[in-house]
N, C-alpha and C positions, 0 to 999 in steps of 0.2 A: 924654431923662427924663420929658418932657412931648409924647413922637411920639402916646402912644395916644389925647390929646386930640387932637390936630392929624387923625388917622386913624380918624375918627369909621366911616365905610362899610369898612371891612379890611375886615368878615365880608359888607358886600353884593358879588355877581356883579358882574364887570365887564361893560360893554356889549362885542359882538359882533358882526360878520359877516361869513355865509358869504364863504372864499377861493377861488378856482380850485385845484384837486390842486394842477396841472401847469404850467407857463409854457406861452407860446404857442407857443416852438419844442420845447420838452417837449413836446406834445402831438402836433403836428407828426410827431414824429421815432418816438412810440410809432405814430403811426399808418402809419410807412412799416413797421418793425417788425413791425407785427402781420398787412400785409399780405405780408411780404418771409418770415415765420417764421409760417403760418395752424395748425402744428402743435404750437407750443409756447405754451407760460404763461408772461406778462409780466409783471414784479410790479416796478413804479417805488419808486423812494424807498426801497429795504429798506436800514435799519439793518445795517452790519457785523457786528453782532452777531447777526442773526439768518443768517449762513452762517459766522459764524467765530468760533472758540472758543478764548481764551489756555490756553496748555497749562506754568505756570506753578504751582511748586508752592510759593509763596509766598502765600498767603493774601491778605495787603493789597493786593499788586502785580498779581492776580488779579483781582482786585475794581476795581482800577486801570485796569487794563487792557481791561475787563470795559465797565467806565464808559465809555474814549476809545471803545469799538469802539462804544457804544449812541448816543453823539454825533454818531458819522460815518453817512452812509450812501452806497451806489453808486445811481447813476441808474435804473442797468433789468438785472436780475437774469433770464434767458431757462434755463425751465426746461420739460422734458419730463410729459406726463401722467402719471408716478411722482413726482410735485415732484422730483428729480433736477436738480442745478444744473447747466448746460450751459456757461454764460459768463456772463459781465458784460460790459456797454456803457456806458460812459462819453464823457461831452460831455463835452470838456475846453473852461474859460476862456480867457478872452485874456490875462489876466494869473495866468501860472499859480507858487504858491507853494510855499515848502519848508515839507512838513507834520510834523507834528509825530508824527504815524502814519500814513506813506506810503503811504496806502491799495493803489500800486499794487504797493510792495515785501512787501506782508500778503498781496495775492492771490497772486500766487508764490510765495512762501514756503508758501500751503497748498495750491500746486494748481492754482488757478483761474484760467484762458483771460480774460482783460483788452482787451476793444478798445475803441480811445478813438477818435474822432473828432470835430473840431472843433466847434463851435456857429457860429461863422461861416461853413463850410460844411457842410451836411448832407447825407447819405448818398442819393439815393432807393430806394425799396423795392429795386429790381436791384440796386445796388450793395452790397446789405446781404447 
């Protein structure tokens, strides 16, 4: 009831600072992928909604699925110069969890190849 009195600066912009786009290990991996695939375009942190579209006739379910896809991302999308998706590269975390919308299964159903590596032992450019 009195919250509007307590939050006087609700219209003020918050203080922000720039942060790195990728974590250190992601940057290292990105550079290795660039070296290994010089003729490909590499896009990091793509929302799943950028590469997957739900095919559900129910409008509410489709909107919910679209929202879920937009909230999740893939680590790296590998494209040719015509922007055709060739594959997805994922860096696995140590603590694998059950996902509400399992990325791996969604990609497989859509016919998208997904290659996964452990963050603990990143491959070299030659291995990629």
